[in-house]
Backbone bond lengths (Angstrom), bond angles and torsions (degrees), N, CA, C in turn:
res aa  C-N    CA-C-N  psi(-1)  N-CA   C-N-CA  omega(-1)  CA-C   N-CA-C  phi
1 M - - - 1.467 - - 1.530 109.82 -
2 H 1.314 115.73 130.48 1.466 120.89 -179.92 1.522 109.58 -81.72
3 L 1.329 116.27 126.25 1.454 120.91 179.46 1.526 109.82 -92.35
4 K 1.301 116.60 127.32 1.461 121.61 -179.61 1.521 109.62 -90.67
5 A 1.340 116.09 126.09 1.468 121.24 -179.89 1.524 110.33 -81.16
6 I 1.326 115.45 150.21 1.463 122.34 176.30 1.532 108.38 -94.33
7 P 1.333 118.77 133.72 1.475 120.44 179.06 1.524 111.67 -57.35
8 L 1.321 116.65 139.33 1.459 123.37 -179.77 1.521 108.90 -120.58
9 Y 1.348 116.53 133.84 1.464 120.62 -176.78 1.522 109.94 -128.47
10 R 1.352 115.73 159.76 1.454 122.03 179.34 1.529 109.59 -125.66
11 G 1.353 116.29 138.37 1.457 121.65 169.07 1.517 115.38 86.07
12 S 1.331 114.02 169.17 1.464 120.82 179.30 1.514 111.87 -72.00
13 H 1.348 115.86 -26.47 1.458 122.02 174.95 1.530 105.43 -108.16
14 P 1.342 117.28 85.55 1.461 123.09 -162.41 1.529 114.92 -52.52
15 Q 1.339 113.71 128.24 1.450 121.95 172.75 1.524 106.89 -121.21
16 P 1.347 118.05 130.45 1.463 120.35 -177.26 1.528 112.03 -67.14
17 I 1.319 116.48 139.85 1.457 122.60 175.16 1.522 107.27 -98.64
18 T 1.334 115.66 116.97 1.463 120.29 -171.11 1.522 113.95 -110.39
19 N 1.348 117.94 -6.48 1.454 119.31 -178.92 1.528 109.87 -157.53
20 L 1.317 115.78 169.35 1.461 122.15 -176.60 1.524 112.02 -59.30
21 F 1.329 116.98 -41.36 1.469 120.70 -177.49 1.520 111.08 -67.77
22 C 1.319 116.59 -39.34 1.464 121.42 177.64 1.525 110.14 -62.35
23 M 1.322 117.38 -35.67 1.462 122.17 -179.91 1.525 111.53 -63.52
24 L 1.342 116.88 -28.74 1.465 121.35 -177.03 1.524 113.05 -82.16
25 G 1.333 117.19 -1.42 1.465 120.64 179.51 1.515 110.85 97.40
26 N 1.333 116.54 -158.28 1.454 120.87 -179.88 1.527 109.87 -62.38
27 V 1.330 115.66 119.71 1.455 120.69 -177.17 1.525 109.81 -93.46
28 K 1.322 116.36 117.65 1.459 121.00 179.31 1.525 109.85 -85.98
29 E 1.342 114.75 167.61 1.462 119.95 -179.43 1.523 111.65 -55.50
30 T 1.348 116.37 -38.57 1.469 119.89 -175.11 1.527 112.06 -61.52
31 R 1.332 116.99 -39.70 1.470 119.74 -179.51 1.521 111.30 -70.53
32 L 1.330 115.29 -42.58 1.461 119.03 -177.38 1.525 110.78 -69.18
33 T 1.333 117.03 -41.10 1.462 119.48 178.92 1.525 111.31 -69.68
34 A 1.328 117.33 -32.83 1.466 119.84 176.14 1.525 110.43 -63.11
35 C 1.324 115.87 -39.79 1.472 119.91 177.52 1.528 110.33 -65.83
36 L 1.328 116.42 -41.44 1.469 119.83 177.80 1.517 110.62 -62.17
37 A 1.336 116.69 -41.94 1.467 120.52 178.56 1.534 110.63 -61.45
38 Y 1.331 115.93 -39.64 1.467 120.36 179.18 1.528 110.96 -64.11
39 L 1.328 115.63 -40.69 1.471 119.94 178.55 1.534 110.83 -66.35
40 I 1.339 116.79 -38.17 1.467 119.92 176.29 1.522 110.15 -62.96
41 A 1.342 116.23 -40.84 1.466 120.62 179.53 1.527 111.48 -65.07
42 L 1.339 117.05 -35.80 1.463 120.81 179.08 1.524 112.01 -72.79
43 Y 1.328 116.08 -33.30 1.467 121.64 -177.11 1.533 109.85 -129.40
44 P 1.335 118.42 62.63 1.470 120.89 -173.34 1.531 114.40 -62.43
45 K 1.330 117.01 -34.23 1.465 120.15 -177.64 1.532 112.24 -81.83
46 H 1.316 116.32 -8.38 1.474 119.64 -175.24 1.529 110.89 -115.98
47 I 1.339 117.53 -71.45 1.462 119.54 177.45 1.532 109.81 -66.06
48 G 1.326 115.70 -32.20 1.461 120.31 179.62 1.516 113.47 -60.49
49 K 1.330 116.87 -29.29 1.474 118.66 -176.11 1.535 112.72 -70.91
50 L 1.340 116.38 -11.61 1.462 119.43 173.84 1.525 111.16 -63.44
51 F 1.336 117.06 -26.59 1.457 121.29 -171.45 1.527 114.51 -122.04
52 T 1.325 118.09 -2.88 1.468 120.03 -176.41 1.524 111.11 -116.11
53 P 1.326 117.23 145.59 1.467 120.53 176.81 1.531 110.68 -63.79
54 P 1.332 116.92 153.04 1.476 120.40 178.02 1.532 111.30 -58.69
55 Q 1.296 115.97 146.68 1.470 123.90 177.63 1.536 113.84 69.74
56 E 1.337 117.79 5.47 1.462 119.23 175.02 1.527 109.67 -99.93
57 T 1.318 116.13 147.14 1.465 121.86 -175.79 1.525 109.85 -112.47
58 I 1.328 116.19 130.74 1.466 120.33 177.96 1.529 109.40 -72.01
59 Q 1.327 115.46 128.92 1.456 121.12 179.58 1.527 112.98 -107.94
60 K 1.338 116.16 -29.73 1.460 119.83 -176.48 1.521 109.97 -158.48
61 I 1.338 116.43 142.93 1.461 122.13 176.30 1.524 107.89 -128.85
62 S 1.321 116.90 132.04 1.463 121.46 179.11 1.520 109.69 -130.71
63 V 1.333 116.19 149.18 1.464 120.64 176.68 1.524 109.46 -122.07
64 E 1.326 114.73 146.77 1.467 122.91 175.95 1.531 112.37 51.52
65 I 1.322 115.50 50.11 1.464 120.52 177.71 1.521 109.30 -78.56
66 K 1.318 116.55 133.52 1.462 122.18 176.59 1.522 109.05 -107.39
67 E 1.335 115.39 116.97 1.464 120.24 176.12 1.528 110.68 -81.25
68 N 1.344 115.03 -32.92 1.460 120.98 177.96 1.522 107.76 -156.86
69 E 1.306 118.45 -161.45 1.467 121.90 -176.26 1.528 113.18 -70.09
70 T 1.333 117.01 -20.76 1.472 119.23 -174.53 1.522 114.65 -114.90
71 D 1.323 118.00 -21.82 1.458 120.55 -173.77 1.526 112.09 -102.67
72 R 1.331 116.01 120.39 1.464 120.80 178.77 1.521 108.61 -133.85
73 Y 1.325 116.65 131.15 1.448 121.84 -176.67 1.526 109.84 -104.45
74 D 1.330 117.24 131.75 1.468 121.05 -177.51 1.522 111.46 -61.14
75 I 1.334 115.94 -59.31 1.472 121.51 177.82 1.525 108.34 -136.30
76 V 1.319 116.29 133.02 1.463 121.44 174.23 1.526 107.60 -120.60
77 I 1.330 115.79 122.15 1.466 122.24 179.00 1.524 108.03 -112.73
78 E 1.322 116.08 120.98 1.460 120.41 177.79 1.523 109.34 -104.15
79 T 1.328 115.79 126.15 1.463 120.92 174.27 1.530 107.61 -111.62
80 N 1.325 116.42 -176.98 1.459 119.59 179.41 1.528 112.68 -67.18
81 F 1.360 117.44 -18.71 1.458 119.74 -178.16 1.531 114.30 -126.98
82 S 1.326 118.51 -16.48 1.469 120.79 -171.17 1.522 112.69 -130.42
83 L 1.332 114.23 156.05 1.463 122.28 169.25 1.526 105.37 -116.21
84 I 1.315 116.26 113.32 1.465 121.60 -173.11 1.520 109.27 -107.10
85 I 1.332 116.27 120.25 1.459 122.86 178.86 1.513 107.93 -102.74
86 L 1.318 116.62 121.28 1.463 121.23 179.49 1.523 109.13 -109.91
87 E 1.327 116.76 112.86 1.462 122.57 178.05 1.518 108.72 -106.54
88 A 1.321 116.98 121.69 1.461 121.29 -173.89 1.524 111.61 -116.32
89 K 1.317 115.61 140.90 1.459 123.24 171.45 1.533 107.70 -132.98
90 L 1.323 115.00 144.15 1.463 118.81 179.94 1.516 111.23 -71.76
91 G 1.321 117.15 -22.23 1.454 120.35 -178.47 1.506 112.19 -118.90
92 L 1.326 115.74 -131.37 1.459 122.12 -173.18 1.514 113.43 -104.61
93 N 1.316 117.98 -32.99 1.461 122.04 -163.34 1.528 113.37 -85.41
94 Q 1.336 117.98 102.90 1.461 122.49 173.06 1.529 109.15 -86.70
95 L 1.318 116.72 145.41 1.460 121.68 -177.47 1.527 109.14 -87.40
96 S 1.321 115.77 94.41 1.465 121.81 -170.76 1.520 113.17 -61.27
97 Q 1.340 118.28 -46.70 1.461 120.66 -177.71 1.529 111.22 -63.56
98 Q 1.335 115.27 -41.08 1.471 119.83 -179.72 1.526 110.60 -63.76
99 I 1.333 116.59 -47.99 1.462 120.52 -177.76 1.524 110.68 -64.54
100 T 1.339 117.15 -44.80 1.465 121.17 179.69 1.522 110.70 -59.37
101 R 1.344 117.25 -42.54 1.459 121.46 -178.08 1.522 111.67 -63.70
102 Y 1.335 116.20 -50.74 1.458 114.25 -172.77 1.521 114.09 -82.98
103 I 1.336 118.09 -13.08 1.459 119.26 168.74 1.529 108.78 -71.45
104 K 1.337 116.54 -39.56 1.468 120.52 178.10 1.530 111.21 -66.40
105 N 1.334 116.69 -29.01 1.460 120.77 -178.68 1.532 113.56 -82.95
106 L 1.337 116.34 -10.17 1.463 119.44 -178.14 1.529 110.91 -65.26
107 K 1.315 115.79 137.09 1.452 120.91 176.69 1.525 107.67 -116.53
108 S 1.337 115.12 105.02 1.463 119.38 -179.69 1.528 109.47 -153.24
109 K 1.327 115.85 138.93 1.461 120.91 177.15 1.529 110.63 -84.06
110 K 1.322 115.69 -14.32 1.461 119.68 178.68 1.531 110.30 -81.34
111 K 1.324 116.82 161.26 1.466 119.66 175.20 1.533 108.10 -68.23
112 I 1.332 116.07 143.14 1.459 121.41 -176.41 1.528 109.94 -105.85
113 I 1.325 115.60 129.49 1.461 121.60 176.29 1.517 107.90 -118.14
114 L 1.324 116.25 124.74 1.463 121.78 177.34 1.519 109.18 -104.06
115 Y 1.324 115.77 118.62 1.464 121.42 175.48 1.536 108.63 -104.59
116 L 1.334 116.97 125.96 1.460 121.68 172.37 1.522 107.91 -101.23
117 L 1.324 115.62 114.64 1.461 121.89 -179.63 1.525 108.15 -106.99
118 D 1.334 117.39 114.20 1.465 121.20 -178.41 1.527 109.38 -164.46
119 S 1.329 116.12 -156.55 1.468 120.36 -177.17 1.525 113.33 -101.06
120 G 1.338 117.49 14.38 1.457 118.73 174.55 1.506 115.82 131.13
121 S 1.335 118.73 33.05 1.460 120.16 -177.37 1.523 112.90 -70.68
122 H 1.353 117.76 -14.24 1.467 120.13 -177.45 1.524 111.83 -58.12
123 G 1.329 116.93 -23.23 1.464 120.29 179.41 1.511 113.40 -76.34
124 A 1.336 117.70 -11.46 1.464 120.10 -175.62 1.524 113.24 -125.38
125 N 1.331 117.49 2.42 1.461 120.09 -172.14 1.531 112.66 -88.31
126 T 1.322 118.10 68.04 1.459 121.94 178.40 1.529 111.47 -68.72
127 W 1.356 116.95 -19.39 1.463 121.65 -178.28 1.526 113.03 -72.80
128 I 1.332 117.35 -11.28 1.461 120.25 -175.72 1.532 111.68 -60.95
129 R 1.346 116.70 -30.87 1.466 119.20 -178.91 1.537 112.92 -64.14
130 H 1.328 117.09 -13.54 1.458 120.79 -179.28 1.533 112.75 -93.23
131 L 1.329 117.28 1.37 1.466 119.72 177.84 1.531 110.07 -71.19
132 P 1.328 117.94 156.05 1.465 120.42 177.51 1.531 111.46 -55.31
133 K 1.341 116.16 146.86 1.465 120.56 -175.22 1.527 112.60 -62.53
134 K 1.328 116.33 -26.22 1.474 119.09 -178.25 1.535 112.13 -74.88
135 T 1.344 116.00 -7.17 1.465 120.19 -175.70 1.519 111.17 -95.87
136 K 1.320 116.02 125.91 1.459 121.68 172.89 1.523 107.94 -97.09
137 Q 1.332 117.22 126.83 1.465 120.15 -177.24 1.525 110.17 -107.64
138 L 1.329 115.65 130.42 1.465 121.98 176.87 1.522 108.73 -130.72
139 S 1.318 116.33 156.34 1.466 121.20 179.06 1.517 109.90 -124.25
140 I 1.309 114.93 146.49 1.458 121.06 175.96 1.524 107.98 -143.89
141 L 1.309 116.06 143.10 1.459 122.05 -177.93 1.525 110.40 -96.11
142 W 1.323 115.70 151.39 1.465 119.30 171.86 1.528 110.26 -57.07
143 S 1.322 116.43 -34.68 1.471 119.95 179.66 1.532 111.08 -65.57
144 D 1.358 117.71 -29.99 1.465 120.78 175.66 1.527 110.34 -67.45
145 V 1.334 115.77 -42.54 1.464 120.64 177.99 1.526 109.46 -62.27
146 H 1.336 116.02 -44.43 1.466 121.15 179.34 1.531 110.65 -59.44
147 A 1.331 117.16 -48.34 1.466 121.21 -177.18 1.527 111.18 -61.55
148 Y 1.334 116.81 -40.75 1.458 119.71 179.66 1.526 111.05 -66.11
149 L 1.335 116.62 -44.52 1.466 120.08 -178.24 1.528 111.94 -63.99
150 V 1.328 116.41 -37.71 1.478 120.33 178.51 1.528 109.87 -55.47
151 D 1.323 117.54 -45.87 1.468 121.56 -179.24 1.524 111.44 -74.07
152 F 1.331 116.43 -43.02 1.468 119.59 -176.06 1.524 112.38 -64.32
153 L 1.331 117.59 -38.13 1.460 120.52 -176.18 1.532 113.46 -69.32
154 K 1.324 116.19 -7.94 1.469 120.25 176.17 1.529 111.57 -85.61
155 T 1.329 116.30 -10.13 1.458 120.38 -174.43 1.530 112.30 -85.11
156 K 1.346 115.70 159.12 1.460 120.88 177.23 1.523 110.91 -65.66
157 T 1.326 116.27 -35.09 1.471 120.54 179.97 1.518 110.92 -59.06
158 A 1.311 116.77 -45.12 1.469 120.83 -179.16 1.521 111.13 -64.55
159 K 1.326 116.68 -40.92 1.456 121.20 -175.24 1.522 113.53 -74.78
160 Q 1.336 116.85 -14.32 1.469 119.66 178.58 1.525 112.18 -66.40
161 N 1.329 116.85 -28.61 1.467 121.27 176.53 1.531 107.20 -102.39
162 T 1.318 116.90 97.78 1.469 120.46 -172.46 1.531 112.64 -65.42
163 I 1.340 116.94 -36.95 1.471 120.03 179.05 1.530 110.15 -67.69
164 G 1.335 115.83 -46.79 1.461 119.86 179.19 1.517 111.98 -61.54
165 W 1.330 116.11 -42.32 1.468 120.73 -179.46 1.533 110.43 -63.46
166 A 1.324 117.24 -44.83 1.470 120.97 -179.18 1.531 111.15 -65.41
167 L 1.346 116.51 -42.56 1.466 119.83 179.55 1.525 110.59 -65.25
168 A 1.320 117.12 -40.41 1.461 120.66 179.05 1.529 111.50 -64.11
169 Q 1.325 116.63 -34.51 1.470 120.18 176.95 1.528 110.69 -64.05
170 E 1.332 117.06 -41.92 1.463 120.81 177.72 1.529 110.99 -66.86
171 F 1.342 115.62 -37.09 1.463 122.05 176.64 1.527 109.62 -60.30
172 L 1.321 116.77 -45.13 1.469 121.65 178.11 1.523 111.63 -60.99
173 K 1.329 116.25 -45.15 1.468 120.43 -179.90 1.522 110.95 -59.91
174 H 1.337 115.79 -38.38 1.467 118.98 179.67 1.532 110.58 -66.25
175 L 1.324 117.56 -43.31 1.464 120.55 177.99 1.524 110.64 -61.27
176 E 1.326 116.24 -40.38 1.467 120.34 -179.47 1.517 111.65 -69.26
177 A 1.342 116.73 -40.85 1.464 120.57 -179.87 1.520 112.12 -66.17
178 N 1.329 116.41 -24.63 1.461 121.01 -178.53 1.527 112.71 -106.91
179 A 1.327 115.61 21.94 1.468 122.06 173.90 1.526 112.37 55.67
180 M 1.346 117.13 43.69 1.468 121.58 -178.57 1.522 109.62 -111.70
181 T 1.349 116.04 41.13 1.450 121.65 -177.88 1.516 110.26 -126.08
182 A 1.336 115.72 166.23 1.465 120.42 -179.72 1.530 111.20 -66.82
183 Q 1.342 116.26 -24.51 1.464 119.14 -179.21 1.525 111.41 -71.82
184 N 1.325 116.36 -18.54 1.454 119.38 -177.93 1.526 111.19 -81.76
185 T 1.316 116.61 118.85 1.467 121.56 175.29 1.520 109.59 -107.26
186 K 1.323 116.48 5.90 1.462 121.61 177.76 1.515 108.46 -100.87
187 E 1.306 115.66 108.83 1.461 118.85 -179.71 1.527 111.64 -125.09
188 V 1.335 116.46 -42.86 1.457 120.30 -175.75 1.528 109.78 -127.83
189 Y 1.332 115.49 121.72 1.461 121.79 179.64 1.530 108.01 -94.11
190 V 1.336 116.93 130.40 1.462 121.61 -174.31 1.524 110.80 -125.37
191 R 1.333 115.17 133.52 1.459 122.10 175.85 1.527 109.96 -138.87
192 D 1.332 116.62 151.87 1.465 121.23 171.24 1.528 108.95 -66.20
193 I 1.330 116.87 135.25 1.462 121.18 -178.36 1.527 110.40 -134.44
194 S 1.315 115.72 136.58 1.464 121.72 173.29 1.525 108.12 -157.71
195 G 1.337 117.20 177.14 1.457 121.83 174.69 1.511 114.25 62.47
196 E 1.339 115.96 -144.34 1.463 121.87 -174.15 1.527 112.95 -66.47
197 S 1.334 116.98 -21.70 1.465 120.07 179.61 1.522 111.85 -60.24
198 I 1.337 117.40 -29.97 1.466 120.66 -179.66 1.525 110.18 -66.05
199 S 1.322 116.19 -45.11 1.462 120.57 178.75 1.518 111.01 -62.69
200 M 1.324 117.51 -38.20 1.462 120.71 179.39 1.529 110.80 -65.27
201 L 1.337 117.09 -32.88 1.459 120.62 177.62 1.521 110.83 -66.10
202 F 1.329 116.72 -56.04 1.456 121.29 -172.52 1.535 113.39 -78.22
203 K 1.312 116.64 -36.56 1.466 119.81 -176.96 1.520 112.41 -88.91
204 D 1.330 116.53 -47.18 1.472 120.80 -172.75 1.524 113.22 -99.13
205 R 1.328 116.33 -13.96 1.470 122.48 179.96 1.523 112.98 58.62
206 I 1.334 115.72 41.04 1.456 119.15 171.76 1.525 109.26 -136.16
207 Y 1.325 114.55 157.60 1.463 121.71 171.13 1.511 106.35 -136.17
208 R 1.311 116.58 140.55 1.477 118.82 176.82 1.524 108.92 -136.08
209 C 1.336 114.72 150.01 1.461 120.32 -179.92 1.528 109.62 -156.46
210 Q 1.331 115.78 -173.29 1.461 120.72 -178.46 1.536 111.23 -67.03
211 P 1.324 117.01 146.69 1.468 121.04 -174.14 1.528 114.55 -68.04
212 Q 1.349 117.87 -21.03 1.462 119.42 -176.72 1.537 113.38 -68.83
213 F 1.334 116.82 -8.53 1.460 119.47 -179.41 1.532 112.36 -93.01
214 Y 1.314 116.46 7.71 1.468 120.47 -177.75 1.534 112.03 -57.39
215 A 1.333 117.03 -46.22 1.472 120.58 -175.99 1.524 111.83 -63.00
216 S 1.324 117.56 -41.88 1.468 119.84 -178.21 1.523 111.39 -73.70
217 A 1.341 117.30 -26.99 1.467 120.68 -179.83 1.524 112.47 -83.62
218 L 1.325 117.11 -25.81 1.459 122.05 -174.84 1.532 111.36 -60.77
219 G 1.326 116.54 133.01 1.456 121.38 175.21 1.513 114.66 97.68
220 N 1.335 116.96 -13.86 1.461 119.72 177.93 1.527 110.30 -77.69
221 R 1.331 115.98 147.46 1.463 120.73 -179.18 1.517 112.20 -102.49
222 Y 1.338 116.27 -16.08 1.461 120.05 -178.19 1.519 110.88 -134.94
223 F 1.330 114.57 152.11 1.461 121.45 173.26 1.525 107.69 -115.29
224 A 1.331 116.11 126.60 1.463 121.20 178.72 1.525 108.56 -121.79
225 P 1.315 117.70 107.53 1.465 119.91 178.31 1.526 111.16 -70.08
226 Y 1.331 115.78 137.78 1.460 120.05 169.71 1.523 105.85 -96.92
227 F 1.326 116.01 106.23 1.454 119.95 -178.16 1.528 109.78 -74.35
228 T 1.314 116.08 124.39 1.460 121.52 -176.49 1.532 110.68 -77.48
229 T 1.324 115.70 -179.83 1.469 121.54 -176.96 1.521 112.16 -55.82
230 N 1.334 116.49 -41.46 1.468 120.55 -176.71 1.526 113.86 -84.85
231 A 1.329 116.97 -10.03 1.468 120.38 -173.83 1.526 113.82 -58.31
232 P 1.336 120.33 -48.33 1.473 119.02 -179.25 1.518 112.69 -56.91
233 Q 1.327 116.60 -41.13 1.466 120.54 179.35 1.523 110.83 -68.03
234 D 1.341 116.30 -40.51 1.475 120.50 179.59 1.519 111.24 -59.88
235 F 1.331 116.81 -40.05 1.456 121.52 -171.00 1.528 113.03 -88.80
236 S 1.339 117.28 -30.74 1.461 120.60 -175.42 1.527 113.37 -63.48
237 K 1.341 116.57 -20.42 1.463 120.54 179.95 1.523 111.69 -67.58
238 N 1.353 116.53 -27.69 1.468 120.23 -171.93 1.525 114.57 -121.72
239 S 1.343 118.57 1.94 1.458 118.67 -174.78 1.528 111.03 -150.87
240 L 1.333 115.07 153.24 1.459 121.05 175.83 1.533 111.61 -91.94
241 I 1.341 117.06 -7.34 1.463 120.77 178.11 1.524 108.52 -67.09
242 R 1.316 115.85 130.95 1.462 120.66 -176.76 1.527 110.16 -90.58
243 I 1.311 116.28 123.83 1.457 120.12 173.91 1.522 108.85 -127.66
244 E 1.332 115.06 152.64 1.452 121.49 177.90 1.525 108.87 -132.50
245 K 1.307 115.92 164.43 1.455 120.81 179.26 1.527 110.06 -60.66
246 G 1.336 116.36 131.45 1.457 121.23 178.67 1.519 112.61 120.08
247 I 1.335 116.71 -168.74 1.467 122.82 178.73 1.519 108.83 -99.19
248 S 1.305 116.95 120.45 1.460 120.42 179.04 1.531 112.25 -138.44
249 W 1.333 117.88 -38.97 1.468 123.21 -176.59 1.528 110.75 -100.86
250 M 1.344 115.26 152.67 1.468 121.04 172.92 1.518 109.59 -132.36
251 F 1.323 114.83 148.68 1.461 122.92 177.99 1.527 108.74 -125.95
252 P 1.325 119.47 124.37 1.472 119.59 172.72 1.527 110.01 -61.05
253 I 1.318 116.72 137.66 1.466 121.19 176.80 1.526 107.97 -89.80
254 K 1.313 117.25 107.99 1.460 121.77 -178.68 1.525 111.35 -82.49
255 E 1.328 116.09 -33.72 1.462 121.45 -178.79 1.524 108.45 -158.48
256 M 1.316 116.37 142.56 1.464 120.95 174.98 1.523 108.51 -142.81
257 Q 1.338 116.63 125.13 1.458 119.87 -179.82 1.518 110.75 -143.98
258 K 1.315 113.18 146.34 1.470 120.03 170.59 1.522 106.74 -95.70
259 I 1.309 117.22 119.75 1.457 121.60 -175.15 1.522 110.15 -134.69
260 R 1.314 116.38 172.10 1.462 121.29 173.62 1.527 108.49 -67.37
261 T 1.312 115.81 137.83 1.464 119.59 -178.84 1.530 111.00 -58.02
262 K 1.316 116.36 -36.68 1.469 120.59 -179.01 1.530 112.43 -69.31
263 D 1.350 117.03 -12.56 1.469 120.38 -177.19 1.530 113.34 -100.37
264 V 1.334 117.58 7.96 1.464 119.82 -174.85 1.528 111.75 -59.43
265 K 1.320 117.91 -45.47 1.470 120.22 -178.97 1.529 111.31 -60.50
266 S 1.300 116.79 -45.95 1.464 119.63 -178.62 1.529 110.82 -66.39
267 F 1.331 116.48 -34.75 1.461 120.32 177.28 1.525 110.63 -65.13
268 L 1.327 116.85 -45.83 1.465 120.89 179.26 1.526 110.91 -64.55
269 K 1.316 117.14 -36.30 1.461 121.11 177.15 1.522 110.23 -65.50
270 E 1.321 116.42 -41.93 1.461 121.35 178.65 1.530 111.02 -63.33
271 Q 1.345 115.70 -32.86 1.464 120.87 178.79 1.532 112.07 -82.93
272 K 1.370 115.29 3.99 1.471 122.26 178.96 1.527 113.01 62.62
273 H 1.318 115.95 35.72 1.462 119.23 174.72 1.527 108.27 -69.95
274 P 1.334 118.54 128.93 1.465 120.65 -174.03 1.526 114.66 -65.19
275 H 1.331 117.58 -21.73 1.465 120.95 -178.50 1.531 110.08 -127.20
276 Y 1.321 115.09 46.49 1.464 120.31 -172.94 1.527 113.21 -59.04
277 N 1.326 117.84 -35.65 1.463 120.52 -177.29 1.537 110.78 -69.15
278 E 1.314 116.00 -51.98 1.464 121.17 -178.93 1.528 111.22 -65.21
279 V 1.338 116.77 -46.36 1.465 121.42 -177.90 1.525 110.78 -69.01
280 G 1.330 116.35 -34.98 1.461 119.82 177.25 1.510 112.31 -59.99
281 K 1.323 116.74 -39.93 1.467 121.16 177.97 1.525 111.08 -65.04
282 K 1.343 115.96 -42.52 1.463 119.63 179.92 1.529 111.39 -66.40
283 A 1.332 116.04 -36.39 1.460 120.42 -175.52 1.520 112.77 -65.11
284 V 1.319 117.10 -34.13 1.474 119.68 -175.87 1.524 112.21 -96.00
285 K 1.322 117.46 -4.86 1.461 121.01 -179.33 1.535 110.39 -61.49
286 G 1.319 116.06 121.45 1.457 121.59 178.83 1.519 114.55 77.37
287 H 1.334 117.56 4.30 1.467 120.83 -179.78 1.528 109.08 -89.55
288 A 1.327 116.68 115.32 1.465 121.19 -171.30 1.526 114.09 -97.30
289 Y 1.317 117.30 5.42 1.469 120.30 -176.44 1.528 111.06 -96.97
290 E 1.333 115.42 153.17 1.463 120.29 177.88 1.525 110.96 -67.20
291 D 1.337 115.59 -35.43 1.460 121.36 177.93 1.527 109.84 -109.80
292 I 1.326 115.41 163.59 1.462 121.14 179.85 1.526 108.88 -146.47
293 L 1.324 116.65 145.75 1.457 121.90 177.19 1.529 108.11 -101.70
294 V 1.342 116.47 120.10 1.463 121.30 -174.43 1.531 110.04 -119.95
295 F 1.333 115.54 131.29 1.456 123.11 176.34 1.530 108.48 -108.96
296 I 1.329 116.64 128.73 1.464 121.62 169.09 1.524 105.96 -97.84
297 L 1.333 116.63 122.68 1.457 121.03 -171.11 1.521 112.22 -111.80
298 G 1.322 115.18 154.11 1.453 121.27 176.06 1.516 111.01 -92.62
299 E 1.330 115.35 -169.78 1.460 120.89 -177.03 1.524 110.78 -67.11
300 P 1.328 117.98 130.83 1.468 120.75 -177.87 1.522 112.30 -74.78
301 F 1.327 115.74 155.67 1.457 119.97 173.65 1.527 109.05 -143.17
302 L 1.309 115.58 147.59 1.461 122.41 -177.14 1.525 109.00 -84.03
303 V 1.320 116.34 116.64 1.464 121.68 -178.17 1.531 111.07 -99.23
304 F 1.326 116.47 -41.24 1.460 121.02 -176.07 1.534 109.65 -120.36
305 P 1.341 117.86 94.59 1.468 120.21 178.36 1.529 112.19 -56.18
306 T 1.333 115.98 -34.72 1.462 120.97 170.53 1.518 106.88 -98.83
307 P 1.340 118.63 107.58 1.472 121.33 -173.27 1.529 113.32 -58.78
308 I 1.336 115.31 148.95 1.457 121.56 177.43 1.526 109.25 -85.66
309 P 1.322 118.46 119.50 1.473 120.55 177.29 1.527 110.53 -83.19
310 K 1.318 117.35 164.70 1.466 121.56 -177.19 1.521 113.27 -63.53
311 N 1.329 116.70 -33.72 1.465 118.17 -176.39 1.525 112.20 -64.30
312 K 1.369 117.48 -28.04 1.462 119.57 177.05 1.521 112.02 -73.20
313 L 1.319 116.14 -17.14 1.466 121.63 175.47 1.521 110.94 -101.21
314 K 1.329 115.74 7.12 1.468 123.16 178.96 1.527 111.69 58.94
315 I 1.326 115.23 43.15 1.462 121.51 179.45 1.514 109.43 -116.11
316 K 1.310 115.56 132.36 1.458 121.30 174.62 1.523 108.59 -115.74
317 G 1.321 116.77 139.90 1.462 119.91 -179.94 1.508 112.04 80.78
318 A 1.338 116.10 -150.90 1.467 121.97 -175.90 1.523 111.27 -68.11
319 M 1.336 116.09 148.42 1.459 121.57 178.27 1.523 110.77 -67.90
320 G 1.352 116.66 -36.87 1.455 120.08 -177.30 1.519 110.86 70.53
321 S 1.315 116.73 -151.52 1.463 122.74 178.98 1.522 107.22 -108.36
322 R 1.338 116.88 99.88 1.463 120.90 -173.15 1.523 111.64 -126.81
323 T 1.322 113.89 155.63 1.456 120.34 177.39 1.518 108.86 -130.36
324 F 1.335 116.49 142.79 1.457 122.12 -177.82 1.526 109.96 -134.42
325 T 1.329 115.38 157.12 1.459 120.08 169.97 1.528 107.93 -89.31
326 F 1.332 116.07 161.20 1.459 119.69 175.77 1.530 110.30 -61.50
327 E 1.334 115.68 -36.40 1.468 119.71 -179.32 1.522 110.83 -59.48
328 T 1.337 116.33 -42.50 1.462 120.52 179.72 1.527 111.28 -64.78
329 L 1.332 116.43 -44.54 1.464 120.16 -177.95 1.528 112.03 -67.50
330 F 1.345 117.13 -43.40 1.456 118.75 178.44 1.522 111.13 -66.89
331 G 1.327 116.49 -34.45 1.467 119.73 176.10 1.526 111.29 -63.96
332 A 1.344 115.70 -41.56 1.464 120.21 178.45 1.526 111.20 -65.53
333 A 1.325 116.18 -37.34 1.460 120.43 179.92 1.530 111.41 -65.37
334 R 1.343 116.02 -34.59 1.471 119.60 -179.97 1.522 112.31 -80.53
335 R 1.342 116.34 -21.63 1.460 119.84 -175.50 1.524 111.41 -63.10
336 G 1.307 116.05 128.70 1.464 120.11 177.27 1.499 113.10 88.95
337 E 1.371 117.40 -0.61 1.467 118.66 -179.97 1.531 110.66 -72.99
């Protein structure tokens, strides 16, 4: 008999819960990588081969190892010949200084392999050349992990471990729900930005726009403002942060919802925004629609020191509501160099 599940939702502004990880709330890298480590331990000869050299045997797997007060490794895989460090991020931004420091501090007679697991930082990691010579650096995407698991879970070997198989299925659902698969071509949401919206990005960490753009924005993990011609002048009056015309900064999208305009304050309060009352007033100022699309953003980081102009993206006129992959943006940044 097929059992029908009842829909489960979270929060006052209901969001569907589609997997075990989503049910636990905001999933940090440590929880997701711990689950991945557990799956590797359950299937060392199969999932383990994603991260180990051929003909090497996994002897030990550890998570969240602390070498000292400052250095902590997400996953450490020891084989008969290698020490494999797996550093995972849910998005793009790897912490270069941190990784460089604790790779240099590692004490091991075995060869060291550093795996960066994320959504595509290999296109921006110029700092890798400064790693110790004994370190081999490799990159793997969450979408690669997803693609492998999709095929592996169809096998008899995977199904023999019922707990591992069930957990891996939930792991897959979480990757799919968070657009961390090869099918996802929505990675970076881009809009023209000028005026007070710039201050709201950097100071308040929110962006708001018309509700009809919900479909095009849905599924993106980052917001990249395209600063217009007047943007640098608009922003320089109130901030020391340097911006130039084009795409240069990115903000992780922590939450995005289409809500009633009158509910913005309560939504920001629910999201624990420290200045929900003041920011809520600014967000709805001049907004004439019954609904509003609100983005809660994370800490910004500079991706392109030389901003990407529209002509490198083959765009004429207004940017509109557009989405790009990291591959497209990094390709545009290299074009003409």
